[in-house]
C-alpha angles and dihedrals in degrees: 000000000000116000088230088073090058092045092051091049091050090052093048093049090052092049097061134057092199111110090201091055093045090052092049093051093049093045092053091055094046091051090062097045123108115234091259092051097050099081093045096047092044091052093048096047091046087056100255140111118230087217093056115215110007101179099251105141124185094264091052090052092050090053088054093060112127141153110294122243118256097227134026116262105144116109127207089246093052093051092047091049092052092049090051089052090050091051091051095049114104143133130045113358093013094124092058091044091052091050091051093049093047092044091053091047095048091043090062093046127094121229093268092046092050091053091051093048092049091050094046097044093040094051096248092127094049097101095126096214086085086072090064092052090046089053089057090049093050091050091049095051095043092042092229131127115279089228090059092053092045093050093048091049093051095046094044092042089228131088091193090056092049091047092053090051093048094049093041102042110006124212094344092057092048091050088060092072116095141157110295117198107235095031116094120245119213105254125247110248135210134229123225118257125211091231142326095272092054093048093050092047092052097045098037131216096309095083144118119225114198139168116274103220126209092233143102122282114245136180116203121202123188126182109174106302094345116097128182126184121198134188123228088270089053094250111155108240097164094124091052097055110049092157091060091047090052091049092050092051089054096056117111097249144079098226132011143157115206130186121206151107133277129202144163116253133202121238087264091057097252123132116270118219113297090242089064090058095045093047088073090064097052128097093259094044126218134245102230113113113236127221120199124219117190129207104171142034117208099176136014128184098332098325122108112217103184094110096042119097118268090250090063092045091050091052088054090047091053089051096053106025109009092139090060100047122127109251106270143165123215117218095345125183116249090258093050091047091052090050090050090053091050091050091050092052092045089054091055099258129133101249134275141305119227113204134183108240091211094057123112120222104271101198114218095002130121103208138152096259088085118043129180121216119201129167091233134034117260130176132190104225136178120249107234098176147322134232124226111257129235136207109019088356095057109136093024130099102241128149107068125217107216130203137185123220118263105229090208094061101260125131118289114285114235113235104169152313134256141175095176120115094026111136123202089258092053092047090053091046093049092049091053098038105040097066087059087064097038121139098168143342143196133191094289108023142046110211118210138209110249097265110106123077122200128187111232127195115207142171092229142290136273138202110269137179090196096078128051094239091060093237136087135197119250119220094344119187134178117253100173145312118266109222087169090066134066128203092271087062094056121109117268128242087250090058089053093048090049088069092063112120110265087000092281112189113226116233104234095172094090 
């Protein structure tokens, strides 16, 4: 297949907001792929590189600019081979070698192909929601249930792998994927609740109410003496958390997969700042000791528990790691649940999680079976840009442009701006960090690729004609950046609209 076919599909997908049309475009391309091309094309059109990070920063890409070719000649295989060479290039002289490889690649690309390569290599296509649309397309071409593709992708940790199986072997091939101890599983996610009373009313009496900690999500795998620890984005941080590895090795089991949170605590047992926890996962490493708290058990001693109800998984958790469970109440009365929420807040935590005890573990899904209750509204949004400050903020990147994720795979939808909550330290960090993610700038603003996620506290939202999503944030302020999250983990525009008073629907036709 010519790469021009992929480039044209990428352009067509970006030109429509219709999920049905996006799916049709992607399905048409997949139907014409050879078996070897399927994993590569799926990865590209979902916004990822099979090679992972290949060391092509924005400045490197700009140096590779060249006159476009007049006619298409690049094949999918040729592009993939060049990207693999780029990923393998390191050491003395690697910068020049990268420039040569990129220059040769871009010199053989047409104008449309160059735009697609720039977007893919520069991270512009990495909006994550494209993966959901691609999942629909794979299911359509392979004539298999979407749920089967989604489950295989989550359990294999790779949508391209699941796509190749679906197109090559259908439902039977997809059924062959299972939980593998030592390989991260995309975590089950929660939806925000209006308040505790509403969450309890929706989920009923058969619930678990547990503390919502202000920590970092972890997944701990143990197979005999081998332990792996993953973040919510499935990054392997085993080497950074020896105390969690030691704890896992001491559990009374042979194999286990646990889901939970970890955080740094003060001597008094209260949560330390979130940055102290996340510093342990950085390249330099931090000094704060981490304590894990678990709330789910996905596997125990040879038995997978994903499809069992939460009540069964919690019983297994009590058996293997009861001393390290997050404080929780099973089937509490409304009064007891309210007291548990008050106790969580008094201890310095964010609130509580309300979970249906009959629910299976839906890997990678954000459903209503788990609901988070916080006393104030917070959203994880994508930083789209920042304006240069003035007055005491002159010389610093200050006012943030904020976007919500488009669930249909389009670019982030801008929902507001804010400069509130930015400390001097954050201003200095933004001014240093943002140019590393720059895609464009003008006299007043530096515009960013959709890569950084920030947690925003707000009083609510309101209908607005100013922004394309028809909704705007009210009294938004920065709480913290979320280095543990990528753009695909940000809240959707629908989650923002759900905060409208009385669930008003904005009129976006004007």
